[in-house]
N, C-alpha and C positions, 0 to 999 in steps of 0.2 A: 637630838639626843631622842633615843628610843629606849621605852618603859616598857618592858613584860612581866608577865608572871604566867609561870610554868607550875602544873601541878597534873593531878591521877583524878578521876573524873567515876565516879561509880569502880564495877573492876572492867569496864575493857575501852577505857580514852583515856587518853593524853591532852589535854587543852593548854593553849598556849593564848592568852590575851594578852592587850594592848594595843601597841601602834601594829602589832603584826598580831591574826588573829586568824587560830585554824583548828580543827582536831584530828587528831594521828588515833587509829585505831593498831594500839599493838598486837605485835603477833603471837602473844599468850608463851612466852620464855622469857628469860631474863637478859636477849637481846636485843634491845630496846633503845637507841641513841637518837637525839637529835642533835643535831648541828648547828651553828650559829653563823652567819658571814663574819663578825669576832673574833672567830675560832674558838669559839667556845664549843665544848661537849660536852654533853649532860649522860648519865646512863640514867635511865628510869625504870622500875622496876615494883613488880605486883607482889608481895611478900605473900608466905600461907598465912600470916598473921591479919590479913586481910589489910597492908598498909602500903601503899605508893611509897617508895623513895627516891629520890632525887640524888644522886654522888656525883661529882661533878670527873673529866676525865681527864679535859684539858681545858687550861686557862686561859682565856682568850683577853680581850684590852678594853670588853667590858667592865663594870661592875656587879658581882655577882656574889648575893646572899640566899643562903637556905636556910629556912626556917622548917627544923624538925617537927616532924607530928610526933603526939606523944601515946594517942588512946585510938584505937581499931574501933570503937562505937561512935566516939565525936566528933575526930578530927584524923581522918581516916591518910590523909596523904602532908607530906612535905610540900613546901610553897618554895618556887627559886624566882627569885628578883633579878631580874636582867637588864642594866643602864646602862646604857653605851650607844657607839656606833654600829649598830643592828640593822640592817637593811632585809635580812631576808634569814628563814628557818625551814632545817628539811631533817626529817623522819627517815630513820635508817636501821636496818638491823647489823649490820657490820659493821668495822672500824680496823683501818690499819695503821700502825705508827712505825715513826722509824724510834 
């Protein structure tokens, strides 16, 4: 069972830490998606207030908890915690859904 934490760092990195560790460089627009092997898809944006926001797009089989940031100066990123049967993560800028 994998345990992952996903969050934004600075204004130019998306971090995945835990049983899978990776850094992704977002494109600078609102089309930043992380997909996981359990089916979870998260949309990650860096808003005009300097806050990283993480929103679930598709709920997979893993347990997902998102803790929202409240202050751009003190805690500028939401933190997503994903626990479950996750073996890979991938970053992309487009999504297609049925």
